[in-house]
N, C-alpha and C positions, 0 to 999 in steps of 0.2 A: 720788331722781332728779327728782321734782317740784320740789324746792327748787332744784336746779341749773338746771332749765329756766326757772324763774321768774327767777332771777338773769340768765340769758342774755337773756331778754326785755327786762329793764331795760338790758342792755348794747346790745341792738339799737336801742332807742330812743335811747340816749345817743350812738351813733355817727351818728345823723341819717338814719334811713330816711325818705326824702321821701314826700310824699303820693302823688306820681306812681308811685314805686316800690312803695309798699305796696298800691296799687290794681291794679298790673299782674298779670294772670292768664295763666298758660300754658293752652293749649288742652287740655281733658281728653281722655283716651284715647277713641278711637272704637270700639275693639273691647272686648267684655265681658272683665272680668278673670277669671282661672281660677275663682275662687270662685263667680262668677255663672254661668259655664258649667256647673260642677258642679251647682249648685242647679237649673238649668234641666233638666239631664239627669235628676236625681232626681225633679223634679216630673212629668216625662213618665212615668217608671217608676211612680210612685205612682198617677197617674191611670189607668193601664192595669190596675190591680189591682181590677177590678170583679167583682161577683157577677153574672155575665151572666144576663139573663132569657131566656125562650124565644125572643124575637125577636132576641136578640143586641144588643150595644151597639157602636155605631160612634162612635169618638172623632174629633173635629176639633181638632187642636192647632196653635196658631201661636205662635211666639216671635220677638221681634225688637225693634228699637229704636223708641222713640217720640220720639226727638230731633226737635225742630221741630214736633211734632204739637200742634195746638190742642185745647181741650176739646171743641169741636164735632166735630172729626174723630174724636176718640176715642169720643165718644158714638155717632156713626154706626157706627163699627166694632163697638162693643159691642152695639148694638141689632140690627145685621144679622148678627151672628156666628151661624152655624148651631148648633143643638143645643137639646134640650128644657130642659137646664140648662147654664149657662155658669159656669165658675169662673175667677176673676181672681187671678193671682199676680204678685208684683213682686219678683223676686230682686235686681234692680239698680235704680238710680235711673231709668234710661232703658231698661232691657231687661226687658220684661214678657212674661207668658205668659197666653194665653187657651185654655181647654179647653172644648169643647162636647160634651156627652154626648147622643147621639141616642136611646139606649134607656134602660137602667137608669142611675141616677146614684149607685148605691151602691158605694162603694169599700171593700173589705175591709181593715180595719186588720191583721188577722192575716196576710193574704197579703202586705201591704206589709212588715210586720216580718220575715217569713220571707225574702222576696226580698232585702231590704236586708242581712240577716245572711249570706245565701249569696253575696253579691257581694263578692269580696275587694278590688275596686277602689273600693268605696264608702267615702268619707271622712266622710259626714254621717249623723247619726242621723235617725230619722223626725221627731222633735220639731224638730230644726234645720231641716229642710225646711219645716215649717209656719211658720217665722218669716216666710216670704215670702207666705203666704196672705192675701188681702185679703177675699174674700167671693164670693157668687154675683152674677150679673148684677143680680138684683132688689135685692140689698143695696147695690150700688155706684151704681145709677142715681139714687137720691135726691141724690147729691152734685151733680148737674147743676142742681138747683133753685136753687143759688147762682150768682152771677155769677162765672164763672171766666175770667180773662184771662191770656193769655200761654201759654207752653209748659207742657204738663201735668207735674205733679209728684206723687209718691206720696202726700204728705200731704193732698192734696185728697180722696182716696178711702178712706183708712184711718180707720175710725170709732174713737171713743174706747172703745167697748165691744168686747170680744173676740168675734169671730164664733163662733156655736155649732157650726158644721161638722156640720149635721144629716145630710149625705150620707155621713158616715163610719160604716160598719157595724162595730160593736164587739162583736157578739154572741158571737164565738168567742174572746174574750180573757178570761183569768182576771182576777178582780176586782182583785186587788192590782197586777197588771201594768198593767191598764187605768187604775187610779187614778194610778199613778206616771207613765204615759205622757201622759195628758191634763193632768196638773199641769205636766209639763215643756213640753208644747205651749203651754199658757197662759203659762208663764214666757218662752218664746221670743217670743211675741206681745207681751208687756209690754216686753221688751227692744227690739223693733223700734219700738214707739211712743216709747220713750225716745230712740232714735236719730233718729227723724223730728222729735222735739221739738228736738233739737240742730240739725237741718237748718233748721228754721223760725227758730230764734234766730240762726243764722249768716246767713240771708238778710236779716234785718232789722237785723243788728248795724251800729252806726255808730261804735263806739269800742272800746277795749281791753276794757272790762267786758263788752260784748255778745259779743265773740269768746270771752272766757273762759267765759261762761255756756254757749255752744254746745259748746265743748271739754269742759266739765264733763259735759254730757249724753252725749257720745260716749264719754268715759272710763268713765262709769258703765255704759254699755251694754257696753263691751269687757270689763269685769270679769265681767259675767254671761254674755255669749256672745261671746267673741272671734272666733267663726267665722261670725257673721252675714254673709252674702254682700254685703249693702249696706255694711256697715262695712268689710269687706275691700276692697271697691271704692273706698271713700273713701281708704283708706290707700294703695292702689296708685296712685291718681290723684295723691296728694300726693308719692309717691316719683317718679313720672314727671315731675311738674312741677318737683321739686327738681333732677332731672338736667337738665331743659331749661334751668332758670335757670343752673345751673353751666356749661353749654355756652355760654351767652351772657355768662358772667362776672358774673352778677347774684347775688353771694354772699349778700347780705342776704335776698333773697327765698327762696333755697334754704335758708338757715338757718331761716327762719320755717316752711317746709314741714316740715323735719326736727324742729323744735321741737314742732310740732303733733302729729306722729306720736308723739313721745316722751311727750307729755302724755296722749295717748289710750292708748298701749300702751308703758309704761315698759320692758318687757323685750324690745323689738324691738332685737336686737343691732346689726344693720346701721344702723338709723336712729340709734341712740345714738352709734355710732362716727362716722357721717357728720355728725351734729350737732356733735360735737367737732371734726371736720375743718374745718367751716365756721367755728367759733369761732377756730380756729388761723389761718385765712385773714384774719380781721378783726383779728388781733393780740391776742386774748384767750388768751395762751399757757397761763397757769396753769390757768385754767378748762378750756381745751381738753384739756390733758393729763389732767385728772381725769375728764372725760367720756369720752375715748377709752379710758382704762384700764378704765372701767366697761363700755364696749362690748366690749372684748376678753374681759373676765371673763364677760359674758353669752354670748358666742360659745363659749367653752370649755365652759360649763355646758350649752349646747344640744348641742354635739358629744358630750359625755359621755352625755347622755340618749339621743341617737340611736344610740349604739353599745352601750348597756347591754343585757344579755341579757334 
């Protein structure tokens, strides 16, 4: 499928996608995607699993969009946020969560794992939730020592080093389970950094090679954690933009969106099929039929898996 997508990119260039068209961007969705909403719900649940001290622990939790927020505004919010210890989470590119602990800041990993296991509606593992953890207030504030201009972005605040998460109480976990869980948490953190590396490459990309480098990072992240909420958000935005372009009869831009999705997640049946449909619209019939056939095969495979006992 990567080979097919690469051929299609050449076809897109060949039919003359103008500079104006290639730079045209649809407005990103304003509401959080379902994966970001789910991650935010799980972050709240996780943070409430404290080992309460005699004085009790009162949590202050806020989640919302930071769209249009400057670095200075976010710094003020962070510094003024109530709590003895404040934890910063970023499930989405613009939808972040701050949690302030007034009493104990010890969150019981055993309690978290038990509650997640008991919740039949939970679709995320504990490790997958920690993909969105950035650090404590003290760990984030040094980022403001640099000159930060424009709207805040996650990559300003996520450090190269994986945070230690000292506030996580692991005393009641068997050693083998703890080792496996902490290893998986670290893996999810590594994947998030790979995803953000792709974001940075995309932001500064000036040509096809730059775009390909960004997509390569996103694809590698998808292989290791296809459920990262920030990754799912990017794919949902691409799908929304593609539909918007098609509504305006801008087929080339829609094709580019679907192509990007296919390069990131080659087994997305709907994206593969729609990619082929766009190829059909620009007259690449043979290639379109091959791609659409692949999309139908993927859909049948997914339906078979969903109905399997």
